[in-house]
N, C-alpha and C positions, 0 to 999 in steps of 0.2 A: 469406521464410524464417521458419519458426516457431522461436522460442527458448523454452526452458523454464527457469524459475527455481525454485529451492528455498530460500527464505529461512529464516534462523535465527529471525527474529521478523517478524511482519507485522501490519498493521492496515488495515482498510478506512476510507478517508477519503471523505466525501461533500462535494462542492463544488457550491454553488448560486449561480447568477447569475440576474438577472432573465429571461434567455433560455433557460437550460439548467441541468440538474442531471446530474451524473455521479458515479460511484463509481470510486475508484482504489485500488490496493493500494500502501501504503507499506511496502516491504520492506527488511529490513536483514540484514546478515551481520556476524558478529564477526570481527575480524582475528585472525591468530595473533600470537605474541609479537613478531614483527618487522613485522607489517602493521597497517594502520589499519582500523577499522570502515568498512563501505561501506553505502550505501543507494541505493534506486531507487524512483521513483514510476511506476506503470504508466500506460499510455496511456488507459485507460478500460475498465471491465469491460463486456463484452457478454453474458456468460453465466457463471453460477456453478453448478457441479456439486458436490453434496455426496456424499462417500463416507464410509465408516465412520470413518476416522481423519483425513481431510483434505478440503480443498476444492480444486477446480480452477477457477481464475479465468481465463477466456478474455478477451483484450483486443483492442481495436480494431486494434492493430499486428499481431495474429496470435500474439503471445506468450501463454504459459500460465504461471501461477504456481501451483505445487503448495504449498499452505499447510497445515501440520499443525495440527490444532485446538488441541493443547496449547501451541503456539508463538504463539498470538495475543497481541498486545500490542506495546508499543513499548519499545525500549531507552532509556536516558538520552540517548543520542546522537540518536535519531529524535524523542524527545519535545521536545528543544531545537529541532530543525529545524521540527517542526510548530508550536510556539509562535511561532517567528519568522515563519512564513508567516501565521499568524492575525493577528499585529500589523500586517502589511503588506498586508492585503487591501483591494482597492478598495471604495468605498462600494457597498452593494447586494449584495455577495458574502459568502457565509458558507462556513465550512469546519468540519465536525464529524466526530468519530470515530463510526463506525457499527459497532455490535456485530453479530457473526455468530454 
């Protein structure tokens, strides 16, 4: 089943291991006054389609992330998550922010 996501903020993350390189969407949504912020890391980009105001990132799971160009970047919440991941990476693995 295909799921479409429309994040409030998004950033492409590139993960490199000695065996494999993949790009994923780190997506986040702002919570309303009663809810918490949320985030999701996509399964792995298989195709990126550029349109006038947005990108469509197709993923291994079949999901599609519709990411508006003006919303690229990370919130303070996802910046903290990303920094924690980088600290805990296994030897030989790197994770970088990839600009689109």
